C-alpha positions as CSV (number, residue, x, y, z in Angstrom):
1,M,-160.1,101.5,31.2
2,I,-158.2,104.8,31.4
3,A,-156.5,104.9,34.8
4,T,-154.1,107.8,34.3
5,L,-153.2,110.5,31.7
6,H,-149.8,112.0,31.3
7,G,-149.4,114.7,28.7
8,K,-149.4,118.4,28.1
9,V,-152.2,120.9,28.9
10,Q,-153.5,121.8,25.5
11,M,-156.4,123.9,26.6
12,R,-158.0,125.1,29.8
13,L,-161.8,125.0,30.0
14,E,-164.3,126.4,32.5
15,D,-164.8,122.9,34.2
16,G,-161.7,121.1,33.1
17,L,-159.0,120.9,30.5
18,V,-157.9,119.2,27.4
19,V,-154.8,117.0,27.9
20,N,-152.8,116.1,24.8
21,V,-151.4,112.6,25.0
22,G,-149.4,111.5,22.0
23,G,-151.4,113.7,19.6
24,V,-154.8,112.9,21.0
25,G,-156.7,115.5,23.1
26,F,-158.6,114.1,26.0
27,R,-161.3,116.4,27.5
28,V,-161.1,115.9,31.3
29,R,-163.4,117.4,33.9
30,V,-161.5,118.2,37.1
31,P,-162.3,119.8,40.5
32,M,-161.7,123.5,40.7
33,G,-158.9,123.0,43.2
34,T,-157.1,120.7,40.8
35,L,-157.7,123.1,37.9
36,A,-156.3,126.0,39.8
37,A,-153.2,124.0,40.8
38,L,-152.4,122.8,37.3
39,G,-149.8,124.6,35.2
40,A,-150.5,126.8,32.2
41,V,-151.2,125.7,28.6
42,G,-148.2,123.7,27.4
43,S,-147.1,122.4,30.8
44,D,-146.9,118.7,31.7
45,V,-149.7,117.2,33.7
46,Q,-150.5,113.8,35.2
47,L,-154.0,112.9,36.3
48,F,-155.6,109.9,37.9
49,T,-158.8,109.4,36.0
50,H,-162.3,107.9,36.2
51,L,-164.0,107.0,32.9
52,R,-167.8,107.3,33.1
53,V,-169.5,105.2,30.3
54,R,-173.1,106.0,29.5
55,E,-175.2,105.0,26.5
56,D,-174.8,108.4,24.9
57,E,-171.6,109.8,26.4
58,L,-168.1,109.0,27.6
59,S,-166.9,111.3,30.3
60,L,-163.4,111.5,31.8
61,Y,-162.9,112.9,35.3
62,G,-159.3,113.7,36.5
63,F,-157.6,114.2,39.8
64,S,-154.1,115.2,40.8
65,A,-154.0,112.7,43.7
66,Q,-155.2,109.1,44.0
67,E,-156.9,109.9,47.3
68,D,-159.1,112.4,45.6
69,L,-160.0,109.9,42.9
70,R,-160.8,107.3,45.6
71,L,-163.1,109.8,47.4
72,F,-164.8,110.7,44.1
73,E,-165.5,107.0,43.4
74,T,-166.7,106.5,47.0
75,L,-169.1,109.5,46.6
76,L,-170.5,107.8,43.5
77,T,-171.6,104.8,45.6
78,V,-174.2,107.0,47.3
79,S,-177.7,106.8,45.8
80,G,-178.6,110.1,44.1
81,I,-174.9,111.3,43.7
82,G,-173.7,111.3,40.2
83,P,-170.4,112.3,38.8
84,R,-171.3,116.0,38.4
85,M,-172.5,116.3,41.9
86,A,-169.5,114.4,43.3
87,L,-167.2,116.7,41.3
88,G,-169.1,119.7,42.6
89,L,-168.6,118.5,46.2
90,L,-164.8,118.2,45.6
91,S,-164.7,121.6,43.9
92,N,-166.4,123.4,46.7
93,I,-164.7,122.0,49.8
94,P,-161.2,120.7,50.5
95,T,-161.1,116.9,50.4
96,D,-159.9,116.6,54.0
97,T,-162.7,118.8,55.2
98,L,-165.3,116.8,53.2
99,R,-163.9,113.5,54.7
100,M,-164.0,115.0,58.2
101,A,-167.6,116.3,57.8
102,I,-168.8,112.9,56.6
103,A,-167.0,111.0,59.3
104,Q,-168.3,113.3,62.0
105,G,-171.8,113.5,60.7
106,N,-171.6,117.3,60.2
107,V,-174.7,117.8,58.1
108,D,-174.5,121.6,58.6
109,M,-171.0,121.8,56.9
110,L,-172.2,119.6,54.1
111,T,-175.4,121.7,53.5
112,S,-173.2,124.8,53.2
113,I,-172.0,123.3,49.8
114,P,-174.0,124.7,46.9
115,G,-176.3,122.0,45.5
116,I,-176.4,119.9,48.7
117,G,-179.6,119.9,50.6
118,K,-180.3,118.5,54.0
119,K,-181.6,115.1,52.7
120,T,-178.6,114.7,50.4
121,A,-176.2,115.6,53.3
122,Q,-177.9,113.1,55.6
123,R,-177.7,110.4,52.9
124,L,-174.0,111.1,52.4
125,V,-173.4,110.7,56.2
126,L,-175.6,107.6,56.5
127,E,-174.1,105.7,53.6
128,L,-170.5,106.8,53.9
129,K,-169.9,107.1,57.7
130,G,-167.1,104.7,58.5
131,K,-166.2,104.2,54.8
132,V,-164.3,107.5,54.4
133,D,-160.6,107.6,55.4
134,V,-159.8,110.6,57.6
135,G,-156.0,110.1,57.7
136,G,-155.7,108.4,61.1
137,L,-157.4,111.2,63.1
138,Q,-159.7,110.0,65.8
139,V,-163.1,111.1,65.0
140,G,-166.1,111.1,67.2
141,E,-169.6,112.6,67.2
142,L,-169.4,116.4,67.5
143,T,-171.4,118.3,70.0
144,P,-173.2,121.3,68.4
145,A,-170.7,123.6,70.0
146,D,-167.7,121.6,68.6
147,A,-169.3,121.6,65.1
148,D,-169.7,125.4,65.3
149,V,-166.0,125.8,66.3
150,M,-164.9,123.4,63.5
151,N,-167.0,125.3,60.9
152,A,-165.6,128.6,62.1
153,L,-162.0,127.4,61.9
154,V,-162.5,125.9,58.4
155,N,-164.1,129.1,57.2
156,L,-161.0,130.9,58.5
157,G,-158.9,128.8,56.2
158,Y,-157.7,126.0,58.5
159,S,-157.9,122.4,57.2
160,A,-160.4,120.0,58.7
161,A,-157.6,118.1,60.3
162,E,-156.2,121.2,62.0
163,A,-159.7,122.3,63.0
164,A,-160.4,118.8,64.5
165,R,-157.2,118.8,66.5
166,A,-157.8,122.3,67.8
167,T,-161.4,121.5,68.7
168,Q,-160.3,118.3,70.6
169,S,-157.9,120.5,72.6
170,I,-160.6,122.6,74.0
171,P,-161.3,121.7,77.7
172,P,-164.8,120.5,78.4
173,G,-167.1,123.3,79.6
174,A,-164.9,126.0,78.1
175,G,-167.8,128.5,77.9
176,T,-169.4,130.3,75.0
177,I,-168.8,129.6,71.3
178,E,-166.6,132.7,71.1
179,E,-164.4,131.6,74.0
180,R,-164.2,128.1,72.5
181,I,-163.1,129.5,69.1
182,R,-160.6,131.8,70.9
183,T,-159.1,128.8,72.7
184,A,-158.9,126.8,69.5
185,L,-157.2,129.7,67.7
186,Q,-154.7,130.0,70.6
187,Y,-154.0,126.2,70.2
188,L,-153.4,126.7,66.5
189,G,-151.2,129.7,67.1
190,G,-149.0,127.8,69.5
191,G,-149.8,130.0,72.4
């Protein structure tokens, strides 16, 4: 129904914004990362949108990239995941990190997101593994040590893709978790 919105930011809200399109203000819920990246009131904005129609409510969810919209809609296919929880997932973890966690079955990383318990994380992995695009990275099952290294790198601010490449560069039997993290950081630092 409403695939995109192009207009001016009329008002910034706690969980979204109002976009003025031709004199009509659309209230759009957006992930926190999108909200932070958007300009100030009065600036132009273009959002890819998902319209949720319920008996008593129409809700519009907006994303700055089509890939984020596709991931949001994919999350909605999981039983027990509604639009607010899907938006919460996208607000609390970078999309590439979320894709990688699902593809690798990293339940620990998913449960670190507020509002996501172990059963929900397991359901996400079970229902979406193989359905989530990870941008051409080869993804395999993580050993517990690899998962710890990836989690540490993501917590240090690296993207999931960077963390995955660095983790894959660690030679087998590299030692303790600390040594594995040090090796991965050296890989990321180029030395």
